[in-house]
N, C-alpha and C positions, 0 to 999 in steps of 0.2 A: 524139679522140671514141672511146669504146668503143663495140663492137658491140651492138645491141639484142638482148636475149634472145628467143629464138622459141619458139612453142607448142611444137615437138617437143623441146626442152630440159625441158620440164615435164610433158607429156602422159604419160599410161598407154598404154603400148604393147600390153599384154594387155588386151582388152576383152571382157567377156560379151557375147554378141548373142543374139539371139532370131530366130525364123524366122515368118514370116507365118502359117503354116498350124498352128503349135503352138496346143495348148488354152490357153485364157486362164488356166485354174486351174493348169495346169501352170508357165506363165510366172509367176504371182505367187509359186509356190513356188521357182522359180528365182531371181527377184530377192530373196526373202527368203534363201535358201540363199547365195547370192553376196554378200549385205550391200550391195545396191546400191539406189538409189532409182529407177533407170531403166537402160534399155538399148536400144541401136540395135536395129532390126530390119532385117536384111540378105536379100538374094536370094542365090541360087547363085553369084554372081560377087563378093560381099562389097561390093556396093553398097548404100548406106543407102537404104531404101524407107520408112522410119517409124522412130518412137521410142515405146517404152512406158514411162511413168513410174507412179509410185504414184498421181500424179493421175488419170491415165486409168484406173487399176485401181479407184478410187473409185466409178466409175460401176457397178461389179458390185453394190454395195449400195445405190447412190442410185436405180438404175433397177429394183431388184428390188420387188416387193410382197410384205410380210410376209416369209415365209421362202422365197419362191420368187426366188432370184437367177438372172439372165440366164446363159446359157451362150453359148459362141462361141470363136472363135479369135482369136489376137493382132490380126490384120489387121482385125478387127472393133472393136478399142478403141483401137489405136495412133494417135497422131498423125501425120498424113501430110505435115504442114508441118514440116519438119526444117531447122533452120538449123546448116550445117555449115562447118567452117573449113579452110584448108590448114595444114600443119605448119609451113611457112615464114611464117607470120603472126607479128608480133611480139607479144609477151605484153600490152603496154600496150592494143593493139588489142583483144585477146581479152577482156580486163577490161572494156573499155568496152562490148562486147557483152552481158556479164553484167550491167553495170549498167542497161543499157537494156531488160532482159528478165527473165522471171521463171525462166529456165533454171537448173538445176543442174549440167548437163553439156553439153557440145558435142562431136559427134562429129568427128573429124579425117579429112578425106578428101583423098587425093591421086591424081591421074589416075582419078577415079571409084570408088576402093576404099578401105574403111575401113582406117586405119592407126594409130588411137588415139582417145583421148577425152581432154578436159580438163576439170576441175571447177573450181568455185569454190575448193575447197580446194586444188588445185594452184596456182591463182592466189596464195593466201596464201603459198606456199613461195616464189615469185617475189618477193613483197614482202619477205619476211623476209630473203631474200639481198640485196635491194636496200637494206636498212636500214642507216642509218650507224651505226658503232660507237658 
């Protein structure tokens, strides 16, 4: 029996992160500059304390009145309930988490620290590798 592929085999090891005190408009620019739809929010120890996605940022316009858009920090808009997974999880189980949720990316955490992230696109790479010839 072959060894199951693990999240660490497909995850991105360099992950753009945000800080909770960052201005929300700087964070929007950051996401656009990095071409990502979301980023983990980490503390000074690289522990994941939240997630800011494009969905969270939509509140900037949805909660604004006329041209008066809200101001704030990342911590005011981020999702605080964050699903994380360990790098040693098998890729099939990770795919199941994506199927059961609307997440586009999952932070990968080992020993309380962010070590990477895996996206639905990364799962596609695993599917391609597993496809029969």
